[in-house]
ZAMARGU-4260 file (C-alpha; in steps of 0.2 Angstrom, whole numbers, plus 5000, padded with zeros to 4 digits):
<rodrens>
0) 4512/5440/5266 | 4515/5449/5250 | 4508/5433/5242 | 4491/5434/5252 | 4490/5453/5250
5) 4493/5450/5230 | 4479/5435/5231 | 4468/5447/5239 | 4470/5461/5230 | 4467/5450/5213
10) 4450/5441/5221 | 4444/5458/5226 | 4447/5465/5207 | 4439/5449/5200 | 4423/5451/5210
15) 4422/5470/5206 | 4425/5465/5188 | 4412/5451/5188 | 4399/5464/5196 | 4402/5477/5185
20) 4401/5465/5169 | 4383/5461/5175 | 4379/5479/5177 | 4387/5483/5159 | 4376/5471/5150
25) 4360/5479/5157 | 4367/5497/5154 | 4375/5493/5136 | 4362/5500/5125 | 4363/5517/5133
30) 4382/5521/5132 | 4394/5515/5117 | 4411/5509/5120 | 4418/5526/5113 | 4409/5536/5125
35) 4414/5523/5140 | 4434/5527/5136 | 4443/5541/5144 | 4460/5548/5144 | 4473/5555/5155
40) 4489/5554/5164 | 4500/5557/5179 | 4513/5570/5183 | 4524/5568/5197 | 4540/5575/5205
45) 4552/5575/5220 | 4566/5587/5218 | 4581/5584/5230 | 4598/5585/5232 | 4602/5566/5232
50) 4586/5560/5223 | 4577/5568/5209 | 4562/5560/5202 | 4550/5566/5188 | 4536/5554/5183
55) 4526/5556/5165 | 4512/5542/5163 | 4499/5544/5151 | 4485/5532/5152 | 4468/5525/5144
60) 4452/5519/5154 | 4437/5512/5151 | 4421/5514/5163 | 4414/5497/5164 | 4398/5506/5174
65) 4397/5522/5183 | 4407/5516/5198 | 4421/5504/5191 | 4435/5506/5178 | 4449/5497/5171
70) 4464/5503/5161 | 4481/5503/5154 | 4497/5515/5155 | 4514/5519/5151 | 4526/5527/5162
75) 4543/5537/5159 | 4554/5542/5173 | 4568/5554/5174 | 4578/5547/5189 | 4593/5554/5198
80) 4597/5544/5214 | 4613/5545/5226 | 4619/5527/5232 | 4632/5524/5246 | 4644/5509/5241
85) 4648/5498/5256 | 4661/5496/5263 | 4670/5510/5256 | 4657/5523/5261 | 4659/5530/5244
90) 4643/5540/5236 | 4639/5540/5218 | 4624/5544/5207 | 4615/5535/5194 | 4604/5546/5182
95) 4594/5536/5169 | 4577/5535/5161 | 4565/5523/5168 | 4552/5516/5158 | 4538/5503/5159
100) 4518/5499/5160 | 4505/5496/5172 | 4487/5490/5172 | 4474/5498/5185 | 4457/5495/5193
105) 4447/5511/5200 | 4431/5509/5211 | 4422/5524/5216 | 4418/5524/5233 | 4410/5543/5235
110) 4404/5555/5224 | 4422/5561/5223 | 4433/5546/5231 | 4439/5532/5224 | 4449/5517/5228
115) 4464/5512/5216 | 4474/5495/5214 | 4488/5493/5201 | 4502/5482/5195 | 4517/5489/5186
120) 4535/5484/5180 | 4546/5497/5177 | 4563/5495/5169 | 4578/5504/5179 | 4596/5505/5179
125) 4604/5499/5195 | 4622/5497/5202 | 4630/5482/5202 | 4641/5485/5216 | 4655/5475/5207
130) 4668/5486/5211 | 4671/5492/5194 | 4656/5504/5197 | 4645/5495/5184 | 4627/5497/5181
135) 4613/5484/5175 | 4595/5487/5169 | 4580/5477/5178 | 4563/5475/5178 | 4556/5479/5195
140) 4538/5475/5199 | 4524/5485/5208 | 4508/5482/5216 | 4501/5497/5222 | 4484/5501/5231
145) 4478/5515/5239 | 4465/5529/5233 | 4462/5547/5229 | 4449/5560/5224 | 4443/5566/5209
150) 4437/5585/5206 | 4426/5588/5190 | 4432/5602/5180 | 4424/5600/5163 | 4412/5590/5155
155) 4418/5571/5159 | 4435/5578/5163 | 4444/5583/5179 | 4459/5582/5191 | 4463/5569/5202
160) 4477/5567/5218 | 4480/5549/5222 | 4489/5540/5237 | 4497/5522/5234 | 4505/5510/5244
165) 4519/5500/5234 | 4517/5482/5243 | 4532/5476/5233 | 4542/5490/5237 | 4561/5487/5238
170) 4571/5501/5246 | 4586/5497/5233 | 4578/5491/5217 | 4562/5503/5217 | 4562/5517/5207
175) 4550/5526/5220 | 4559/5535/5235 | 4548/5527/5247 | 4533/5514/5248 | 4521/5527/5248
180) 4518/5536/5231 | 4509/5552/5228 | 4502/5557/5210 | 4492/5570/5204 | 4483/5568/5188
185) 4470/5574/5173 | 4456/5565/5164 | 4447/5570/5149
</rodrens>
């Protein structure tokens, strides 16, 4: 099922890119490459007794046309997460820095609403459960789809709120507490 969803997402993205490239060629004389770039980032957090998550993720995007953009971003998370050791039932906490990158596609649906898809890979520290209390670092993939709203507040910039579903969410390995990810961000 995950392979089917991944294939459909990539196909939709490629169809959107091809349609957008045709539009871009028609409009290429009116807007420079630099004018089509935008910068920004996301910030999110979840503070709790057994799970603390702080996300700072800058990004750069390129407006292929008025409705479609592509981009890259880096991610840094501070993560403090409690685990339950089985069969002993002991609880232990791992605090670590999570880092990685992502690529994304964004398509405007209505004036202030957009669809969003991204692939990310994050390096995080995980328990080994080897009885010695050790940890190991692993790259954890994520395929996130969803949408959000964008509210312009100055010039080309504004704020956005995005709700995404991580199709590759793994309760144990994923740095996210849930398959549903909420983000808030700005662009300029």
